C-alpha positions as a printed NumPy array, in Angstrom:
array([[-36.375, -97.485,  60.592],
       [-35.216, -97.333,  57.056],
       [-32.321, -95.087,  56.531],
       [-31.296, -93.64 ,  53.091],
       [-27.703, -94.202,  52.179],
       [-25.453, -91.259,  52.892],
       [-24.53 , -89.413,  49.835],
       [-21.138, -90.574,  48.279],
       [-18.421, -87.895,  48.36 ],
       [-17.568, -86.677,  45.031],
       [-14.062, -86.575,  43.851],
       [-14.924, -83.96 ,  41.281],
       [-13.532, -80.671,  42.279],
       [-16.101, -77.766,  42.781],
       [-15.961, -75.654,  39.747],
       [-16.205, -71.964,  40.462],
       [-17.069, -69.907,  37.419],
       [-16.381, -66.103,  37.345],
       [-19.26 , -64.281,  36.189],
       [-18.392, -62.024,  33.169],
       [-18.392, -58.459,  34.097],
       [-21.571, -56.366,  33.204],
       [-21.257, -53.737,  30.648],
       [-21.651, -51.017,  33.272],
       [-18.624, -52.683,  35.142],
       [-16.595, -52.668,  32.026],
       [-17.354, -49.148,  31.413],
       [-16.651, -48.006,  35.025],
       [-13.331, -49.784,  34.877],
       [-12.497, -48.103,  31.49 ],
       [-13.275, -44.7  ,  32.962],
       [-11.192, -45.454,  35.999],
       [ -8.151, -46.413,  33.913],
       [ -8.619, -43.246,  31.685],
       [ -8.895, -41.014,  34.675],
       [ -5.852, -42.542,  36.293],
       [ -3.863, -42.069,  33.171],
       [ -4.794, -38.552,  33.123],
       [ -3.77 , -38.041,  36.773],
       [ -0.471, -39.653,  36.141],
       [  0.183, -37.257,  33.148],
       [ -0.8  , -34.281,  35.339],
       [  1.572, -35.456,  38.138],
       [  4.364, -35.797,  35.667],
       [  4.173, -32.02 ,  35.137],
       [  4.217, -31.111,  38.695],
       [  7.914, -31.447,  39.667],
       [  6.959, -32.394,  43.39 ],
       [  8.821, -35.298,  44.782],
       [  5.515, -36.56 ,  46.229],
       [  4.011, -36.729,  42.738],
       [  7.032, -38.827,  41.46 ],
       [  6.505, -41.313,  44.367],
       [  2.883, -41.534,  43.404],
       [  3.851, -42.203,  39.721],
       [  6.319, -44.921,  40.696],
       [  3.862, -46.606,  42.949],
       [  1.715, -47.324,  39.733],
       [  4.614, -49.292,  38.067],
       [  3.155, -52.211,  40.093],
       [ -0.566, -51.644,  39.201],
       [ -2.033, -54.732,  37.989],
       [ -3.602, -52.917,  34.876],
       [ -1.033, -52.801,  32.074],
       [ -2.403, -49.323,  30.76 ],
       [ -1.763, -47.874,  34.02 ],
       [  1.68 , -49.225,  34.375],
       [  2.534, -47.918,  30.805],
       [  1.222, -44.258,  31.744],
       [  3.339, -44.645,  34.75 ],
       [  6.492, -45.353,  32.819],
       [  5.658, -42.494,  30.416],
       [  5.047, -40.104,  33.398],
       [  8.308, -41.156,  34.938],
       [ 10.168, -40.18 ,  31.842],
       [  8.212, -37.122,  31.519],
       [  9.001, -36.129,  35.126],
       [ 12.793, -36.28 ,  34.096],
       [ 14.109, -37.23 ,  37.345],
       [ 17.021, -39.764,  37.631],
       [ 15.454, -40.67 ,  41.028],
       [ 13.027, -42.955,  39.02 ],
       [ 15.799, -45.078,  37.814],
       [ 15.917, -47.577,  40.689],
       [ 12.156, -48.057,  40.665],
       [ 12.104, -48.539,  36.811],
       [ 14.977, -51.145,  37.155],
       [ 13.03 , -53.   ,  39.786],
       [  9.946, -53.195,  37.605],
       [ 12.035, -54.25 ,  34.708],
       [ 13.314, -57.143,  36.643],
       [  9.749, -58.107,  37.422],
       [  7.937, -57.624,  34.12 ],
       [  7.147, -60.616,  32.285],
       [  5.729, -58.76 ,  29.14 ],
       [  8.498, -58.116,  26.597],
       [  7.039, -54.962,  25.282],
       [  6.882, -53.589,  28.9  ],
       [ 10.421, -54.569,  29.572],
       [ 11.576, -52.761,  26.302],
       [  9.657, -49.513,  27.444],
       [ 11.281, -49.848,  30.952],
       [ 14.844, -50.233,  29.42 ],
       [ 14.194, -47.189,  27.134],
       [ 12.914, -45.094,  29.996],
       [ 16.043, -45.971,  32.145],
       [ 18.384, -45.302,  29.31 ],
       [ 16.64 , -41.982,  28.619],
       [ 16.798, -40.857,  32.417],
       [ 20.507, -41.883,  32.428],
       [ 21.188, -39.621,  29.363],
       [ 19.418, -36.855,  31.1  ],
       [ 21.523, -37.283,  33.983],
       [ 24.759, -37.182,  31.882],
       [ 23.454, -34.043,  30.071],
       [ 22.779, -32.431,  33.412],
       [ 26.306, -33.289,  34.668],
       [ 27.896, -32.013,  31.618],
       [ 26.049, -28.716,  31.699],
       [ 26.996, -28.257,  35.401],
       [ 30.611, -29.009,  34.611],
       [ 30.931, -26.344,  31.824]])
């Protein structure tokens, strides 16, 4: 009986390549992002605490455009209750532009609080 030699184990790592998304997948993702941004804008106008929670949950979304829309919606909502979540996200953000937007949002909401307190005390 003649046996073939066992195949040698390769030291080369297996290379997995990620397939490029199809045009339809890119279009679907783009539509999803645009719809979510629109939803966040609508939530910002509601004044409902549950809407604010939903907005703030999107601060951790992996899609930068949705995170940006969540920052803008939090500012539009005008609740100082958003400040802790914005600060948390600011500490995690690696993108400089995003950090600046978060800092400006925090400052704006802080000024909103000061204005409300001043109006209440007058």
